C-alpha positions in Angstrom: 106.5 12.0 93.5 103.4 11.3 94.7 100.2 9.6 93.9 97.9 12.5 94.4 94.7 10.6 93.3 95.3 8.0 95.8 94.8 9.0 99.6 98.1 8.0 101.7 97.2 5.6 104.2 97.3 6.0 108.1 100.9 5.6 110.0 102.4 2.6 109.8 104.8 0.3 111.5 105.8 -3.4 111.3 107.5 -4.9 114.0 109.1 -8.4 114.3 109.6 -10.0 117.6 112.0 -12.8 118.3 111.2 -14.3 115.0 112.4 -17.8 113.8 111.7 -19.4 110.6 112.8 -23.1 110.5 112.4 -25.4 107.2 112.1 -28.9 106.6 110.6 -31.9 108.5 111.8 -33.0 112.1 114.1 -35.3 111.1 115.9 -32.6 108.6 115.4 -29.0 109.7 116.9 -25.7 108.5 116.7 -22.6 110.9 117.1 -19.8 108.3 116.1 -16.8 110.5 117.0 -17.2 114.1 115.5 -14.7 117.0 115.1 -11.5 115.1 113.8 -8.2 116.7 113.3 -5.0 115.0 110.6 -2.4 114.2 110.5 -0.5 110.9 108.0 2.7 110.0 107.9 5.3 107.4 110.9 7.1 109.2 112.8 4.0 108.7 115.1 3.1 105.6 116.7 0.0 106.9 119.2 -2.4 104.6 119.6 -5.9 105.4 122.8 -7.6 104.2 124.4 -10.8 103.8 125.3 -13.6 101.6 123.5 -15.9 99.7 121.3 -18.3 102.5 121.8 -15.8 105.4 118.3 -15.4 105.7 117.4 -11.9 104.6 115.2 -12.9 102.1 113.1 -15.2 104.3 112.6 -11.9 106.7 111.4 -10.0 103.6 108.9 -12.4 103.0 107.6 -12.6 106.6 107.4 -8.9 106.7 105.5 -8.9 103.8 103.0 -11.4 105.1 104.1 -14.1 102.3 105.4 -16.1 104.9 104.9 -16.8 108.4 107.0 -17.5 111.0 107.6 -20.7 113.3 108.1 -18.8 116.6 107.8 -15.1 117.4 105.3 -12.7 116.1 105.4 -10.1 113.4 102.6 -7.3 113.9 101.0 -4.5 111.8 100.2 -1.4 113.4 100.2 -3.3 116.7 98.0 -6.3 115.5 99.6 -10.0 114.5 99.9 -9.7 111.0 98.2 -13.1 110.5 95.1 -12.1 111.9 95.4 -8.7 110.1 95.5 -10.7 106.8 92.5 -13.1 107.5 90.1 -10.1 106.5 89.7 -8.9 103.2 89.4 -5.0 105.0 92.6 -6.3 107.1 94.2 -7.1 103.5 93.2 -4.1 101.8 95.0 -2.0 104.4 98.0 -3.7 104.8 98.6 -3.9 100.9 97.7 -0.1 100.4 100.6 0.7 103.0 102.9 -1.9 102.5 104.2 -2.8 99.2 106.4 -5.6 98.6 109.3 -5.7 95.5 110.4 -9.0 94.5 113.7 -9.9 92.6 112.1 -12.2 90.0 109.8 -10.0 87.9 109.4 -12.9 85.2 107.0 -14.5 87.3 105.6 -11.7 89.2 103.7 -10.1 86.1 100.9 -12.0 84.7 101.9 -12.8 80.6 98.7 -12.0 79.5 98.4 -8.4 80.5 100.3 -5.4 79.1 102.6 -3.6 81.6 100.6 -1.2 81.5 97.6 -3.3 82.9 99.5 -4.8 85.2 100.5 -1.3 86.8 97.0 0.0 86.8 95.4 -3.1 88.5 96.5 -2.7 91.9 94.6 0.6 92.0 91.2 -1.2 91.0 91.7 -4.3 93.4 93.0 -2.0 96.5 90.9 1.2 95.8 88.2 0.0 93.7 89.1 2.4 90.7 87.5 2.3 87.6 89.7 1.0 84.9 89.8 4.1 82.8 90.8 5.9 86.0 93.5 3.5 87.2 94.8 3.6 83.7 95.5 7.3 84.2 96.9 7.1 87.1 99.0 4.6 86.0 100.2 6.5 83.0 100.7 9.4 85.2 102.9 7.3 87.6 105.1 6.1 84.3 105.6 9.3 83.2 107.2 10.2 86.3 109.4 7.4 86.5 110.2 8.4 82.8 109.0 5.4 81.5 108.1 5.1 78.0 104.2 4.6 77.0 105.0 2.7 74.1 106.9 0.3 76.4 103.7 0.2 78.9 101.6 -1.3 75.7 104.0 -4.1 75.4 103.8 -7.6 77.4 106.4 -9.0 80.1 108.2 -10.9 77.8 109.0 -8.4 75.4 110.9 -6.3 77.7 114.2 -6.8 79.3 114.8 -7.8 82.9 115.6 -4.2 83.9 112.8 -2.6 82.3 110.5 -5.2 83.8 112.0 -4.6 87.2 111.0 -0.7 86.7 107.8 -1.6 86.0 107.1 -3.8 89.2 108.4 -0.7 91.0 106.0 1.6 89.2 103.1 -1.2 90.0 104.3 -0.8 93.7 104.5 3.0 94.1 101.0 3.7 92.1 99.1 2.8 95.1 101.4 5.3 97.3 102.6 3.0 99.7 104.1 4.4 103.4 106.6 1.2 103.5 108.5 -0.7 100.5 110.0 -4.1 101.1 112.8 -4.7 98.1 114.1 -8.2 98.2 117.1 -8.2 95.9 115.7 -5.9 93.5 118.7 -4.7 91.6 121.2 -7.6 92.3 121.0 -9.0 88.8 121.0 -6.3 86.9 123.7 -4.3 84.8 125.3 -1.0 86.9 123.8 1.5 85.1 120.2 0.0 85.5 121.0 -0.5 89.3 121.9 3.3 89.3 118.3 4.5 87.9 116.3 1.9 90.2 118.2 3.0 93.5 117.5 6.7 92.5 114.1 5.6 91.6 113.5 4.2 95.1 115.6 7.2 96.7 113.2 9.8 95.6 110.1 8.2 96.2 111.1 7.4 100.1 112.4 11.1 100.5 109.5 13.1 98.7 106.7 10.9 100.2 108.2 10.1 103.6 107.9 6.6 103.5 110.0 3.4 104.7 112.1 1.2 102.8 113.2 -2.3 103.9 115.8 -2.8 101.5 117.1 -6.5 101.1 120.6 -7.1 99.3 123.7 -8.9 99.3 125.2 -5.8 97.4 126.7 -3.7 100.2 127.6 -0.7 98.4 124.0 -0.2 96.9 122.3 -0.9 100.4 124.3 1.6 102.1 124.1 4.1 99.6 120.0 3.9 100.0 119.7 3.4 103.9 120.4 5.1 107.2 119.9 2.0 109.2 122.3 -1.1 108.2 121.3 -4.9 109.9 123.9 -7.9 108.8 122.9 -11.1 108.7 124.9 -14.4 108.9 123.4 -17.6 109.4 120.1 -16.9 110.2 121.1 -13.8 112.6 121.3 -10.4 113.0 125.3 -9.9 113.8 125.4 -6.2 114.0 123.1 -3.4 113.5 123.0 0.3 113.6 123.1 3.7 111.7 124.9 2.7 108.5 127.6 5.2 108.4 128.3 3.6 112.1 128.6 0.1 110.7 130.4 1.1 107.7 133.2 3.1 109.7 133.1 1.4 113.2 132.1 -2.5 112.4 132.3 -4.7 115.3 131.8 -8.2 114.1 134.0 -10.6 112.0 131.9 -11.1 109.6 130.8 -7.3 109.1 134.5 -6.7 108.8 135.0 -9.3 106.0 131.9 -7.7 104.2 133.9 -4.3 104.1 137.1 -6.0 103.1 135.7 -7.6 100.3 134.2 -4.3 98.8 136.9 -2.1 99.7 137.2 1.3 98.1 133.4 0.6 96.6 132.6 1.3 100.0 134.8 4.1 101.1 133.0 6.0 98.7 129.4 5.5 99.8 127.7 8.6 100.9 124.3 7.1 102.4 121.2 9.3 102.0 
């Protein structure tokens, strides 16, 4: 699947260098992320797994420019991300190249707009499309995602969580990003819905040679869709490497405990 009506962005890369994120006051602090370093581009499909509170969602928000590191840096195409986001031109370039999909689809859609209007809106904002042109391109994207037009005419509150999540993915893909950041996008969904969403993301990344950061506490789903795997525990990456290597030859005790918890589910996983 591709967005032929939108010119693809230039080559993109995100680099996190010794990133730390601390929350709270001087008297009561919590270190959510501690000393994280890695680089992602459109050739990378990276999974970040760990239990709730391990810091993985904070990482995704910093990579998406929604949160700022306490120390360390996140760079986009060699430029500090906060500096990139200060100018309108910089924000447009970043959002054209990098799209963030959150778990909470209830708050990520404007309840006053129909789903098709929400999917079309990024084309108007990022590429100055006329409304009619944006709607046509959005409809084309929905067709490729097998999302019915009649459903798209509804408001966010009138569809299920799984359906909203598919529209959230459509809204991200309509602009033709080269890097997707997905934060727990399938964790709260039924297994059958999870499968369809994972396949949507997989197809897009392969067909469009796009990168992916897939954040989840679900190890089988993460292993299925990624080529690289980072395991987080108490704010630190305790193990990282090719997905199959981590699954077959885990080095850290926490990674081994995750694999034991999932058992046969992991043995059946064949990453893309």
